[in-house]
C-alpha positions in Angstrom: 17.7 -142.9 -77.1 14.0 -142.6 -76.8 12.8 -139.0 -77.4 9.3 -137.7 -77.7 8.8 -134.0 -76.7 5.1 -134.2 -77.3 4.7 -137.2 -74.9 6.8 -135.4 -72.3 4.5 -132.3 -72.6 1.5 -134.5 -72.2 2.9 -136.1 -69.0 3.7 -132.7 -67.6 0.2 -131.4 -68.4 -1.5 -134.5 -66.9 0.7 -134.4 -63.8 0.2 -130.7 -63.1 -3.5 -130.7 -64.0 -4.2 -133.9 -62.1 -2.5 -133.0 -58.9 -3.9 -129.5 -58.8 -7.4 -130.8 -59.6 -7.5 -132.7 -56.3 -7.2 -129.4 -54.5 -10.1 -128.0 -56.5 -12.2 -131.0 -55.8 -11.5 -130.7 -52.1 -12.7 -127.1 -52.3 -15.9 -128.2 -54.1 -16.7 -130.6 -51.3 -15.4 -128.6 -48.3 -16.0 -125.0 -49.4 -13.8 -122.0 -49.6 -14.3 -120.4 -46.2 -10.6 -120.4 -45.5 -9.8 -118.6 -48.7 -12.6 -116.1 -48.0 -11.2 -115.4 -44.6 -7.7 -114.9 -46.0 -8.9 -112.4 -48.6 -10.9 -110.4 -46.0 -7.9 -110.4 -43.6 -5.9 -108.7 -46.4 -8.7 -106.1 -47.1 -10.0 -107.9 -50.2 -13.6 -108.8 -51.1 -14.5 -112.4 -50.0 -16.3 -112.9 -53.4 -12.8 -113.2 -55.0 -12.5 -116.6 -53.3 -14.7 -118.1 -56.0 -11.8 -117.5 -58.4 -10.1 -120.5 -56.8 -12.6 -122.7 -58.7 -11.3 -121.3 -61.9 -7.7 -121.8 -60.8 -8.1 -125.2 -59.3 -10.9 -126.9 -61.3 -11.3 -125.2 -64.7 -7.6 -124.5 -65.4 -6.5 -128.0 -64.4 -9.2 -129.5 -66.7 -7.9 -127.2 -69.5 -4.4 -128.6 -68.9 -5.5 -132.2 -68.8 -7.5 -131.9 -72.0 -5.0 -129.7 -73.7 -7.7 -127.1 -74.5 -6.4 -123.5 -74.5 -3.5 -124.9 -72.6 -1.4 -121.8 -72.3 -4.3 -119.8 -70.9 -5.0 -122.6 -68.4 -1.4 -122.7 -67.4 -1.3 -118.9 -67.0 -4.4 -119.1 -64.8 -2.6 -121.6 -62.6 0.4 -119.3 -62.4 -1.8 -116.4 -61.2 -3.6 -118.7 -58.8 -0.4 -119.9 -57.2 1.1 -116.3 -56.9 -2.1 -115.3 -55.1 -2.0 -118.3 -52.8 1.6 -117.7 -52.0 1.0 -114.0 -51.3 -2.1 -114.6 -49.2 -1.2 -117.7 -47.2 2.4 -118.7 -47.6 4.5 -115.5 -47.8 6.0 -116.2 -44.4 7.3 -119.5 -45.6 9.2 -118.3 -48.7 12.6 -118.7 -47.0 11.7 -121.7 -44.8 12.6 -125.3 -44.9 10.2 -128.2 -44.0 10.8 -130.6 -41.2 12.6 -133.0 -43.5 14.8 -130.3 -45.1 12.9 -129.5 -48.3 11.7 -126.1 -49.2 8.5 -125.4 -47.2 6.7 -124.3 -50.4 7.9 -127.1 -52.7 4.4 -128.1 -53.7 3.3 -124.5 -54.4 6.6 -123.9 -56.2 6.1 -127.1 -58.3 2.6 -125.9 -59.3 3.8 -122.4 -60.0 7.0 -123.1 -62.0 5.7 -126.1 -63.9 2.7 -124.1 -65.0 5.0 -121.3 -66.1 7.0 -123.8 -68.1 3.8 -125.0 -69.8 3.0 -121.4 -70.7 6.2 -121.3 -72.7 6.2 -124.9 -73.9 2.6 -125.2 -75.1 0.5 -128.3 -75.0 2.3 -130.5 -77.6 0.6 -132.6 -80.2 -1.6 -134.6 -77.9 -4.4 -132.1 -77.2 -7.9 -131.1 -78.0 -7.9 -128.8 -81.0 -9.1 -125.3 -80.1 
């Protein structure tokens, strides 16, 4: 049986980082107005919205490169907890139109990032 835990960790890092980076790139091109409005509606300063660039651009790049991977993954965890709390809390116990959990994408990002916090980057990484 083929077994390579380090290659598996690389695939997980590239998948998580790559898929989340698309969200960050979208925010780079389209702005963060929606996030600012969500923060303000919850009584928080709009300037905190700029943190999404750390959580959806910098942290995914850290994961992809394997540089300070556990820190990058922890940033993603925090980013997703904030996103779920601010925007998706009303969907926690909901199903999508096709029967899946309404927050399966957010759940994927959150729990895979949490797994990377505990697993580490594996052998295929930049040395830090």
